[in-house]
Backbone as XML, in Angstrom:
<?xml version="1.0"?>
<chain id="A" units="angstrom">
  <residue number="1" name="UNK">
    <atom name="N" x="84.798" y="114.932" z="142.622"/>
    <atom name="CA" x="86.029" y="114.498" z="141.707"/>
    <atom name="C" x="85.726" y="114.916" z="140.273"/>
  </residue>
  <residue number="2" name="UNK">
    <atom name="N" x="84.571" y="114.632" z="139.821"/>
    <atom name="CA" x="84.273" y="115.012" z="138.362"/>
    <atom name="C" x="84.262" y="116.456" z="138.174"/>
  </residue>
  <residue number="3" name="UNK">
    <atom name="N" x="83.827" y="117.150" z="139.229"/>
    <atom name="CA" x="83.750" y="118.641" z="139.139"/>
    <atom name="C" x="85.301" y="119.301" z="138.962"/>
  </residue>
  <residue number="4" name="UNK">
    <atom name="N" x="86.254" y="118.689" z="139.604"/>
    <atom name="CA" x="87.692" y="118.984" z="139.330"/>
    <atom name="C" x="88.167" y="118.702" z="137.922"/>
  </residue>
  <residue number="5" name="UNK">
    <atom name="N" x="87.671" y="117.738" z="137.399"/>
    <atom name="CA" x="87.911" y="117.318" z="136.064"/>
    <atom name="C" x="87.469" y="118.293" z="134.877"/>
  </residue>
  <residue number="6" name="UNK">
    <atom name="N" x="86.201" y="118.753" z="135.226"/>
    <atom name="CA" x="85.539" y="119.781" z="134.359"/>
    <atom name="C" x="86.232" y="121.207" z="134.521"/>
  </residue>
  <residue number="7" name="UNK">
    <atom name="N" x="86.603" y="121.419" z="135.668"/>
    <atom name="CA" x="87.472" y="122.674" z="135.914"/>
    <atom name="C" x="88.650" y="122.638" z="135.115"/>
  </residue>
  <residue number="8" name="UNK">
    <atom name="N" x="89.565" y="121.474" z="135.152"/>
    <atom name="CA" x="90.727" y="121.407" z="134.601"/>
    <atom name="C" x="90.456" y="121.475" z="132.986"/>
  </residue>
  <residue number="9" name="UNK">
    <atom name="N" x="89.472" y="120.901" z="132.621"/>
    <atom name="CA" x="89.178" y="120.971" z="131.025"/>
    <atom name="C" x="88.944" y="122.334" z="130.736"/>
  </residue>
  <residue number="10" name="UNK">
    <atom name="N" x="87.959" y="123.063" z="131.462"/>
    <atom name="CA" x="87.712" y="124.428" z="131.230"/>
    <atom name="C" x="89.022" y="125.268" z="130.978"/>
  </residue>
  <residue number="11" name="UNK">
    <atom name="N" x="89.953" y="125.175" z="132.074"/>
    <atom name="CA" x="91.008" y="125.954" z="132.115"/>
    <atom name="C" x="91.936" y="125.623" z="130.958"/>
  </residue>
  <residue number="12" name="UNK">
    <atom name="N" x="91.989" y="124.386" z="130.398"/>
    <atom name="CA" x="92.705" y="123.915" z="129.300"/>
    <atom name="C" x="92.192" y="124.697" z="127.901"/>
  </residue>
  <residue number="13" name="UNK">
    <atom name="N" x="90.858" y="124.548" z="127.906"/>
    <atom name="CA" x="90.280" y="125.195" z="126.704"/>
    <atom name="C" x="90.265" y="126.721" z="126.679"/>
  </residue>
  <residue number="14" name="UNK">
    <atom name="N" x="90.283" y="127.339" z="127.827"/>
    <atom name="CA" x="90.281" y="128.877" z="127.802"/>
    <atom name="C" x="91.741" y="129.288" z="127.568"/>
  </residue>
  <residue number="15" name="UNK">
    <atom name="N" x="92.675" y="128.386" z="127.855"/>
    <atom name="CA" x="94.116" y="128.857" z="127.698"/>
    <atom name="C" x="94.333" y="128.727" z="126.116"/>
  </residue>
  <residue number="16" name="UNK">
    <atom name="N" x="93.655" y="127.960" z="125.414"/>
    <atom name="CA" x="93.830" y="127.859" z="123.960"/>
    <atom name="C" x="92.970" y="128.657" z="123.114"/>
  </residue>
  <residue number="17" name="UNK">
    <atom name="N" x="91.840" y="129.169" z="123.783"/>
    <atom name="CA" x="90.980" y="130.032" z="122.811"/>
    <atom name="C" x="90.726" y="131.304" z="123.521"/>
  </residue>
  <residue number="18" name="UNK">
    <atom name="N" x="90.533" y="132.371" z="122.692"/>
    <atom name="CA" x="90.308" y="133.634" z="123.152"/>
    <atom name="C" x="88.590" y="133.772" z="123.449"/>
  </residue>
  <residue number="19" name="UNK">
    <atom name="N" x="88.308" y="134.895" z="124.036"/>
    <atom name="CA" x="86.941" y="135.198" z="124.341"/>
    <atom name="C" x="85.826" y="135.017" z="123.320"/>
  </residue>
  <residue number="20" name="UNK">
    <atom name="N" x="86.464" y="135.287" z="122.013"/>
    <atom name="CA" x="85.459" y="135.030" z="120.939"/>
    <atom name="C" x="85.357" y="133.563" z="120.385"/>
  </residue>
  <residue number="21" name="UNK">
    <atom name="N" x="86.115" y="132.693" z="120.983"/>
    <atom name="CA" x="86.094" y="131.223" z="120.571"/>
    <atom name="C" x="87.158" y="130.845" z="119.602"/>
  </residue>
  <residue number="22" name="UNK">
    <atom name="N" x="87.927" y="131.847" z="119.097"/>
    <atom name="CA" x="88.820" y="131.605" z="118.073"/>
    <atom name="C" x="90.133" y="131.161" z="118.759"/>
  </residue>
  <residue number="23" name="UNK">
    <atom name="N" x="90.905" y="130.310" z="118.052"/>
    <atom name="CA" x="92.143" y="130.029" z="118.703"/>
    <atom name="C" x="93.158" y="131.082" z="118.727"/>
  </residue>
  <residue number="24" name="UNK">
    <atom name="N" x="93.939" y="131.175" z="119.877"/>
    <atom name="CA" x="95.011" y="132.136" z="120.122"/>
    <atom name="C" x="96.101" y="131.918" z="119.114"/>
  </residue>
  <residue number="25" name="UNK">
    <atom name="N" x="96.698" y="132.950" z="118.561"/>
    <atom name="CA" x="97.673" y="132.830" z="117.657"/>
    <atom name="C" x="98.976" y="132.821" z="118.491"/>
  </residue>
  <residue number="26" name="UNK">
    <atom name="N" x="100.037" y="132.256" z="117.873"/>
    <atom name="CA" x="101.256" y="132.093" z="118.546"/>
    <atom name="C" x="102.123" y="133.174" z="118.400"/>
  </residue>
  <residue number="27" name="UNK">
    <atom name="N" x="102.854" y="133.645" z="119.177"/>
    <atom name="CA" x="103.672" y="134.829" z="119.194"/>
    <atom name="C" x="104.639" y="134.816" z="118.032"/>
  </residue>
  <residue number="28" name="UNK">
    <atom name="N" x="105.094" y="135.903" z="117.541"/>
    <atom name="CA" x="105.973" y="135.997" z="116.525"/>
    <atom name="C" x="107.408" y="135.281" z="116.775"/>
  </residue>
  <residue number="29" name="UNK">
    <atom name="N" x="107.808" y="135.430" z="118.006"/>
    <atom name="CA" x="109.035" y="134.845" z="118.315"/>
    <atom name="C" x="108.925" y="133.244" z="118.301"/>
  </residue>
  <residue number="30" name="UNK">
    <atom name="N" x="107.785" y="132.719" z="118.721"/>
    <atom name="CA" x="107.609" y="131.387" z="118.829"/>
    <atom name="C" x="107.443" y="130.838" z="117.299"/>
  </residue>
  <residue number="31" name="UNK">
    <atom name="N" x="106.910" y="131.558" z="116.597"/>
    <atom name="CA" x="106.812" y="131.025" z="115.072"/>
    <atom name="C" x="108.031" y="131.123" z="114.405"/>
  </residue>
  <residue number="32" name="UNK">
    <atom name="N" x="108.959" y="132.202" z="114.747"/>
    <atom name="CA" x="110.282" y="132.283" z="114.181"/>
    <atom name="C" x="111.195" y="131.086" z="114.618"/>
  </residue>
  <residue number="33" name="UNK">
    <atom name="N" x="111.021" y="130.742" z="116.056"/>
    <atom name="CA" x="111.702" y="129.395" z="116.485"/>
    <atom name="C" x="111.297" y="128.278" z="115.728"/>
  </residue>
  <residue number="34" name="UNK">
    <atom name="N" x="109.994" y="128.091" z="115.617"/>
    <atom name="CA" x="109.416" y="126.905" z="114.922"/>
    <atom name="C" x="109.901" y="126.822" z="113.455"/>
  </residue>
  <residue number="35" name="UNK">
    <atom name="N" x="110.044" y="127.940" z="112.713"/>
    <atom name="CA" x="110.463" y="127.900" z="111.337"/>
    <atom name="C" x="112.073" y="127.649" z="111.401"/>
  </residue>
  <residue number="36" name="UNK">
    <atom name="N" x="112.650" y="128.108" z="112.210"/>
    <atom name="CA" x="114.187" y="127.760" z="112.331"/>
    <atom name="C" x="114.438" y="126.379" z="112.547"/>
  </residue>
  <residue number="37" name="UNK">
    <atom name="N" x="113.627" y="125.804" z="113.439"/>
    <atom name="CA" x="113.565" y="124.385" z="113.790"/>
    <atom name="C" x="113.294" y="123.480" z="112.599"/>
  </residue>
  <residue number="38" name="UNK">
    <atom name="N" x="112.221" y="123.822" z="111.868"/>
    <atom name="CA" x="111.945" y="123.143" z="110.653"/>
    <atom name="C" x="112.970" y="123.324" z="109.456"/>
  </residue>
  <residue number="39" name="UNK">
    <atom name="N" x="113.608" y="124.404" z="109.354"/>
    <atom name="CA" x="114.493" y="124.772" z="108.303"/>
    <atom name="C" x="115.657" y="123.787" z="108.664"/>
  </residue>
  <residue number="40" name="UNK">
    <atom name="N" x="116.068" y="123.702" z="110.068"/>
    <atom name="CA" x="117.313" y="123.063" z="110.441"/>
    <atom name="C" x="117.044" y="121.491" z="110.132"/>
  </residue>
  <residue number="41" name="UNK">
    <atom name="N" x="115.854" y="120.946" z="110.537"/>
    <atom name="CA" x="115.530" y="119.552" z="110.200"/>
    <atom name="C" x="115.597" y="119.269" z="108.756"/>
  </residue>
  <residue number="42" name="UNK">
    <atom name="N" x="115.141" y="120.059" z="107.925"/>
    <atom name="CA" x="115.079" y="119.948" z="106.466"/>
    <atom name="C" x="116.528" y="119.708" z="105.995"/>
  </residue>
  <residue number="43" name="UNK">
    <atom name="N" x="117.523" y="120.789" z="106.422"/>
    <atom name="CA" x="118.874" y="120.744" z="106.115"/>
    <atom name="C" x="119.439" y="119.472" z="106.478"/>
  </residue>
  <residue number="44" name="UNK">
    <atom name="N" x="119.296" y="119.137" z="107.751"/>
    <atom name="CA" x="119.814" y="117.914" z="108.356"/>
    <atom name="C" x="119.459" y="116.646" z="107.587"/>
  </residue>
  <residue number="45" name="UNK">
    <atom name="N" x="118.090" y="116.603" z="107.133"/>
    <atom name="CA" x="117.841" y="115.578" z="106.487"/>
    <atom name="C" x="118.383" y="115.395" z="105.088"/>
  </residue>
  <residue number="46" name="UNK">
    <atom name="N" x="118.426" y="116.521" z="104.375"/>
    <atom name="CA" x="119.002" y="116.627" z="103.050"/>
    <atom name="C" x="120.463" y="116.225" z="103.020"/>
  </residue>
  <residue number="47" name="UNK">
    <atom name="N" x="121.160" y="116.807" z="104.021"/>
    <atom name="CA" x="122.720" y="116.431" z="104.002"/>
    <atom name="C" x="122.931" y="115.092" z="104.441"/>
  </residue>
  <residue number="48" name="UNK">
    <atom name="N" x="122.274" y="114.691" z="105.454"/>
    <atom name="CA" x="122.618" y="113.143" z="105.943"/>
    <atom name="C" x="122.218" y="112.209" z="104.872"/>
  </residue>
  <residue number="49" name="UNK">
    <atom name="N" x="121.082" y="112.360" z="104.056"/>
    <atom name="CA" x="120.779" y="111.536" z="102.896"/>
    <atom name="C" x="121.756" y="111.520" z="101.858"/>
  </residue>
  <residue number="50" name="UNK">
    <atom name="N" x="122.328" y="112.733" z="101.550"/>
    <atom name="CA" x="123.392" y="112.944" z="100.495"/>
    <atom name="C" x="124.508" y="112.185" z="101.003"/>
  </residue>
  <residue number="51" name="UNK">
    <atom name="N" x="124.911" y="112.260" z="102.203"/>
    <atom name="CA" x="126.046" y="111.471" z="102.658"/>
    <atom name="C" x="125.860" y="109.986" z="102.597"/>
  </residue>
  <residue number="52" name="UNK">
    <atom name="N" x="124.715" y="109.444" z="102.870"/>
    <atom name="CA" x="124.370" y="108.024" z="102.785"/>
    <atom name="C" x="124.555" y="107.618" z="101.362"/>
  </residue>
  <residue number="53" name="UNK">
    <atom name="N" x="123.897" y="108.465" z="100.433"/>
    <atom name="CA" x="124.083" y="108.069" z="99.125"/>
    <atom name="C" x="125.419" y="107.891" z="98.529"/>
  </residue>
  <residue number="54" name="UNK">
    <atom name="N" x="126.139" y="109.118" z="98.881"/>
    <atom name="CA" x="127.600" y="109.075" z="98.465"/>
    <atom name="C" x="128.461" y="107.836" z="99.110"/>
  </residue>
  <residue number="55" name="UNK">
    <atom name="N" x="128.144" y="107.530" z="100.371"/>
    <atom name="CA" x="128.858" y="106.513" z="100.984"/>
    <atom name="C" x="128.421" y="105.079" z="100.324"/>
  </residue>
  <residue number="56" name="UNK">
    <atom name="N" x="127.096" y="104.937" z="100.080"/>
    <atom name="CA" x="126.639" y="103.815" z="99.218"/>
    <atom name="C" x="127.343" y="103.466" z="97.997"/>
  </residue>
  <residue number="57" name="UNK">
    <atom name="N" x="127.507" y="104.618" z="97.217"/>
    <atom name="CA" x="128.186" y="104.691" z="95.961"/>
    <atom name="C" x="129.597" y="104.217" z="96.233"/>
  </residue>
  <residue number="58" name="UNK">
    <atom name="N" x="130.359" y="104.687" z="97.088"/>
    <atom name="CA" x="131.690" y="104.291" z="97.279"/>
    <atom name="C" x="131.736" y="102.747" z="97.791"/>
  </residue>
  <residue number="59" name="UNK">
    <atom name="N" x="130.802" y="102.495" z="98.645"/>
    <atom name="CA" x="130.887" y="101.055" z="98.925"/>
    <atom name="C" x="130.676" y="100.214" z="97.873"/>
  </residue>
  <residue number="60" name="UNK">
    <atom name="N" x="129.661" y="100.342" z="96.970"/>
    <atom name="CA" x="129.429" y="99.539" z="95.898"/>
    <atom name="C" x="130.352" y="99.527" z="94.774"/>
  </residue>
  <residue number="61" name="UNK">
    <atom name="N" x="130.757" y="100.688" z="94.242"/>
    <atom name="CA" x="131.579" y="100.907" z="93.316"/>
    <atom name="C" x="133.107" y="100.639" z="93.472"/>
  </residue>
  <residue number="62" name="UNK">
    <atom name="N" x="133.572" y="101.208" z="94.567"/>
    <atom name="CA" x="135.065" y="101.284" z="94.864"/>
    <atom name="C" x="135.473" y="100.058" z="95.763"/>
  </residue>
  <residue number="63" name="UNK">
    <atom name="N" x="134.555" y="99.562" z="96.594"/>
    <atom name="CA" x="135.025" y="98.613" z="97.487"/>
    <atom name="C" x="134.324" y="97.262" z="97.368"/>
  </residue>
  <residue number="64" name="UNK">
    <atom name="N" x="133.579" y="97.164" z="96.243"/>
    <atom name="CA" x="132.899" y="96.068" z="95.811"/>
    <atom name="C" x="131.858" y="95.318" z="96.599"/>
  </residue>
  <residue number="65" name="UNK">
    <atom name="N" x="131.261" y="96.149" z="97.458"/>
    <atom name="CA" x="130.100" y="95.585" z="98.244"/>
    <atom name="C" x="129.159" y="94.965" z="97.376"/>
  </residue>
  <residue number="66" name="UNK">
    <atom name="N" x="128.622" y="93.840" z="97.628"/>
    <atom name="CA" x="127.730" y="92.956" z="96.765"/>
    <atom name="C" x="126.227" y="92.988" z="97.244"/>
  </residue>
  <residue number="67" name="UNK">
    <atom name="N" x="125.861" y="93.767" z="98.065"/>
    <atom name="CA" x="124.508" y="93.681" z="98.681"/>
    <atom name="C" x="123.763" y="95.144" z="98.642"/>
  </residue>
  <residue number="68" name="UNK">
    <atom name="N" x="123.541" y="95.665" z="97.400"/>
    <atom name="CA" x="123.003" y="97.073" z="97.450"/>
    <atom name="C" x="121.612" y="97.157" z="97.981"/>
  </residue>
  <residue number="69" name="UNK">
    <atom name="N" x="120.715" y="95.962" z="97.959"/>
    <atom name="CA" x="119.278" y="95.960" z="98.626"/>
    <atom name="C" x="119.526" y="96.159" z="99.889"/>
  </residue>
  <residue number="70" name="UNK">
    <atom name="N" x="120.505" y="95.424" z="100.659"/>
    <atom name="CA" x="120.762" y="95.461" z="102.062"/>
    <atom name="C" x="120.993" y="97.035" z="102.425"/>
  </residue>
  <residue number="71" name="UNK">
    <atom name="N" x="121.923" y="97.623" z="101.603"/>
    <atom name="CA" x="122.244" y="99.248" z="101.922"/>
    <atom name="C" x="120.844" y="100.035" z="101.910"/>
  </residue>
  <residue number="72" name="UNK">
    <atom name="N" x="120.251" y="99.624" z="100.905"/>
    <atom name="CA" x="118.850" y="100.569" z="100.755"/>
    <atom name="C" x="117.884" y="100.296" z="101.877"/>
  </residue>
  <residue number="73" name="UNK">
    <atom name="N" x="117.910" y="98.951" z="102.323"/>
    <atom name="CA" x="116.991" y="98.619" z="103.437"/>
    <atom name="C" x="117.467" y="99.302" z="104.805"/>
  </residue>
  <residue number="74" name="UNK">
    <atom name="N" x="118.906" y="99.235" z="105.021"/>
    <atom name="CA" x="119.529" y="100.077" z="106.204"/>
    <atom name="C" x="119.230" y="101.544" z="105.944"/>
  </residue>
  <residue number="75" name="UNK">
    <atom name="N" x="119.211" y="102.059" z="104.778"/>
    <atom name="CA" x="119.097" y="103.472" z="104.751"/>
    <atom name="C" x="117.628" y="104.005" z="104.847"/>
  </residue>
  <residue number="76" name="UNK">
    <atom name="N" x="116.644" y="103.041" z="104.409"/>
    <atom name="CA" x="115.281" y="103.346" z="104.843"/>
    <atom name="C" x="114.907" y="103.277" z="106.325"/>
  </residue>
  <residue number="77" name="UNK">
    <atom name="N" x="115.533" y="102.196" z="106.867"/>
    <atom name="CA" x="115.307" y="101.848" z="108.291"/>
    <atom name="C" x="115.799" y="103.074" z="109.065"/>
  </residue>
  <residue number="78" name="UNK">
    <atom name="N" x="116.969" y="103.454" z="108.735"/>
    <atom name="CA" x="117.510" y="104.719" z="109.571"/>
    <atom name="C" x="116.739" y="105.896" z="109.311"/>
  </residue>
  <residue number="79" name="UNK">
    <atom name="N" x="116.246" y="106.233" z="108.029"/>
    <atom name="CA" x="115.456" y="107.308" z="107.805"/>
    <atom name="C" x="114.203" y="107.301" z="108.489"/>
  </residue>
  <residue number="80" name="UNK">
    <atom name="N" x="113.552" y="106.127" z="108.553"/>
    <atom name="CA" x="112.248" y="106.060" z="109.462"/>
    <atom name="C" x="112.433" y="106.300" z="110.846"/>
  </residue>
  <residue number="81" name="UNK">
    <atom name="N" x="113.491" y="105.665" z="111.435"/>
    <atom name="CA" x="113.759" y="105.898" z="112.693"/>
    <atom name="C" x="114.104" y="107.298" z="113.157"/>
  </residue>
  <residue number="82" name="UNK">
    <atom name="N" x="115.024" y="107.855" z="112.388"/>
    <atom name="CA" x="115.320" y="109.291" z="112.697"/>
    <atom name="C" x="114.168" y="110.224" z="112.499"/>
  </residue>
  <residue number="83" name="UNK">
    <atom name="N" x="113.439" y="110.075" z="111.437"/>
    <atom name="CA" x="112.156" y="110.863" z="111.117"/>
    <atom name="C" x="111.308" y="110.836" z="112.375"/>
  </residue>
  <residue number="84" name="UNK">
    <atom name="N" x="111.126" y="109.545" z="112.937"/>
    <atom name="CA" x="110.202" y="109.470" z="114.046"/>
    <atom name="C" x="110.736" y="110.138" z="115.277"/>
  </residue>
  <residue number="85" name="UNK">
    <atom name="N" x="112.040" y="110.281" z="115.696"/>
    <atom name="CA" x="112.723" y="110.928" z="116.613"/>
    <atom name="C" x="112.630" y="112.466" z="116.422"/>
  </residue>
  <residue number="86" name="UNK">
    <atom name="N" x="112.555" y="112.907" z="115.172"/>
    <atom name="CA" x="112.404" y="114.340" z="115.075"/>
    <atom name="C" x="110.981" y="114.846" z="115.386"/>
  </residue>
</chain>
């Protein structure tokens, strides 16, 4: 049973490293996809936070919402939860 575990570990290590022992590099296509995903998340984060700030401003200044610390707390909670999901 332990022999099978070692064989699985060896296969895993060999799949991540080339014969010289250095890590295999990712394909250009995979790097491009990861970069697009990263840029998409940065843009999504930027625009969603801008939307929240503008909404908070409207709630406080135009609608007379009296709990700005509560809004900030909700904003930070949403940011942490969504960042964790990303």
